[in-house]
C-alpha positions as CSV (number, residue, x, y, z in Angstrom):
1,M,0.0,0.0,0.0
2,R,2.8,2.4,0.9
3,K,4.6,1.7,-2.5
4,V,1.4,2.6,-4.2
5,L,1.1,5.9,-2.4
6,V,4.6,6.7,-3.1
7,M,4.2,5.8,-6.8
8,M,1.0,7.9,-6.9
9,A,2.8,10.9,-5.5
10,M,5.7,10.6,-7.9
11,V,3.3,10.5,-11.0
12,L,1.3,13.4,-9.6
13,S,4.5,15.5,-9.2
14,A,5.7,14.5,-12.7
15,V,2.2,15.7,-14.1
16,A,2.3,18.9,-12.2
17,A,6.1,19.5,-13.1
18,S,5.2,18.8,-16.9
19,A,2.4,21.4,-16.7
20,Q,4.7,24.3,-15.9
21,K,5.8,26.4,-18.8
22,F,9.3,27.7,-19.2
23,A,10.9,30.4,-21.6
24,L,14.3,31.7,-22.3
25,V,15.7,35.2,-23.1
26,D,19.1,36.3,-24.1
27,M,19.6,39.6,-22.4
28,E,22.9,40.4,-24.0
29,Y,21.1,40.1,-27.4
30,I,18.1,42.1,-26.1
31,L,20.2,44.8,-24.7
32,K,22.6,44.9,-27.8
33,N,19.4,45.8,-29.8
34,I,18.3,48.6,-27.8
35,P,19.9,51.8,-28.8
36,A,19.3,53.7,-25.5
37,Y,21.4,50.9,-23.9
38,E,24.3,51.2,-26.4
39,R,24.2,55.1,-25.9
40,A,24.3,54.7,-22.1
41,N,27.1,52.4,-22.4
42,E,29.1,54.6,-24.4
43,Q,28.3,57.6,-22.2
44,L,29.7,55.5,-19.3
45,N,32.8,54.5,-21.2
46,Q,33.5,58.3,-22.0
47,V,33.0,59.5,-18.4
48,S,34.9,56.7,-17.1
49,K,37.9,57.4,-19.2
50,K,37.6,61.1,-18.4
51,W,37.6,60.3,-14.7
52,Q,40.5,57.8,-15.1
53,A,42.6,60.4,-16.8
54,E,42.1,62.8,-13.8
55,V,43.2,60.1,-11.5
56,E,46.2,59.2,-13.6
57,A,47.3,62.9,-13.7
58,L,47.2,63.3,-10.0
59,S,49.1,59.8,-9.7
60,T,51.7,60.9,-12.3
61,E,52.1,64.3,-10.5
62,A,52.8,62.4,-7.2
63,Q,55.4,60.3,-9.1
64,T,57.2,63.2,-10.6
65,M,57.3,64.9,-7.4
66,Y,58.7,61.8,-5.8
67,K,61.4,61.3,-8.5
68,N,62.4,65.1,-8.0
69,Y,62.7,64.5,-4.4
70,Q,64.9,61.4,-4.9
71,N,67.2,63.6,-7.1
72,E,67.4,66.4,-4.8
73,V,67.3,64.5,-1.4
74,V,71.0,65.0,-0.6
75,F,70.7,68.8,-1.0
76,L,67.8,69.2,1.2
77,S,67.7,70.2,4.9
78,Q,65.6,68.0,7.2
79,E,62.9,70.5,7.2
80,Q,62.7,70.6,3.4
81,K,62.7,66.9,3.3
82,K,59.8,66.6,5.7
83,E,58.0,69.3,3.5
84,R,58.6,67.5,0.4
85,Q,57.5,64.1,1.7
86,D,54.5,65.6,3.1
87,A,53.6,67.3,-0.2
88,I,54.2,63.9,-2.0
89,M,51.9,61.9,0.5
90,E,49.2,64.6,0.1
91,K,49.2,64.3,-3.6
92,E,49.1,60.4,-3.5
93,K,46.3,60.8,-0.8
94,Q,44.3,63.1,-3.4
95,A,44.7,60.7,-6.1
96,A,43.4,57.8,-3.9
97,E,40.6,59.9,-2.6
98,L,39.7,61.0,-6.2
99,K,39.7,57.3,-7.5
100,R,37.6,56.3,-4.7
101,K,35.2,59.2,-5.3
102,Y,34.8,58.1,-9.0
103,F,35.3,54.4,-8.9
104,G,34.5,53.2,-5.4
105,P,31.5,51.0,-4.4
106,D,29.2,54.0,-3.9
107,G,31.1,56.1,-6.4
108,E,30.0,58.5,-9.1
109,L,30.5,55.7,-11.8
110,F,28.3,53.5,-9.8
111,K,25.6,56.2,-9.6
112,K,25.8,57.2,-13.2
113,R,25.6,53.5,-14.2
114,T,22.4,53.1,-11.9
115,S,20.7,56.2,-13.1
116,L,21.3,55.4,-16.8
117,M,20.7,51.5,-16.7
118,T,18.0,51.0,-14.2
119,P,15.2,52.5,-16.4
120,I,16.2,50.4,-19.3
121,Q,16.6,47.3,-17.2
122,E,13.1,47.9,-15.7
123,E,11.6,48.3,-19.1
124,V,13.0,45.1,-20.3
125,Y,11.9,43.3,-17.1
126,N,8.4,44.6,-17.4
127,A,8.2,43.4,-21.1
128,V,9.5,40.0,-20.1
129,K,6.8,39.9,-17.2
130,D,4.1,40.9,-19.4
131,I,4.8,38.3,-21.9
132,A,5.2,35.6,-19.1
133,D,1.9,36.7,-17.7
134,L,0.2,36.5,-21.1
135,R,1.7,33.2,-22.1
136,G,1.6,31.6,-18.6
137,Y,5.4,31.1,-18.1
138,Q,6.2,30.1,-14.6
139,L,9.9,30.6,-15.3
140,V,11.9,32.7,-17.7
141,L,15.6,32.1,-17.5
142,D,18.5,34.4,-19.0
143,R,20.5,32.0,-21.4
144,A,23.2,34.6,-21.4
145,S,24.0,34.5,-17.9
146,D,26.1,31.7,-16.5
147,T,23.3,29.6,-15.3
148,G,24.4,26.3,-16.6
149,I,22.1,26.1,-19.3
150,I,23.6,23.5,-21.8
151,F,20.7,23.6,-24.2
152,G,17.6,25.6,-24.7
153,S,15.3,25.0,-27.6
154,P,14.8,28.0,-29.8
155,K,11.1,27.5,-29.6
156,I,10.9,28.7,-26.0
157,D,13.4,31.6,-26.5
158,I,11.2,34.9,-26.3
159,S,14.1,37.4,-26.9
160,N,12.7,38.7,-30.1
161,E,9.2,38.9,-28.8
162,V,10.5,41.0,-25.9
163,L,12.2,43.4,-28.4
164,Q,9.1,43.7,-30.3
165,K,7.2,44.5,-27.2
166,L,9.6,47.2,-26.5
167,G,9.0,48.6,-30.0
168,Y,12.3,47.4,-31.7
169,S,12.7,45.2,-34.6
170,Y,15.1,42.3,-34.7
């Protein structure tokens, strides 16, 4: 009797599992086909390069100050040595602070990326959710992320449908 109950439970769970519907999306593909995303990426790259140049300029200035100090150290008094060392350390500190300000975990680049990308990501998420609700999908996986999907039938890939819903042709 117990074996029969276990077998019935297994059959029922298999039937329930097969009734669920799944879909795949390729977020890389979708985002590459959204011009606003590409523009935002380009804007982030440009501002990142600009800020990196500012940080490197301060670092280079500190290195130059240190090289000059090394060349002149034998001619300097103790007081002059201390002044130069303090100035070099201050310049290095400024470079580190600027780097943290721009590129730190809560830095300007993070804030800029969030402000530019979040609306696009939310728009894509809402389109995926709408399609999932319409078609009755219980699960939508991103095949572009490293989820371990070895094979996914193109029949269940809704990436182009998401782009159409967003108003982009594919």
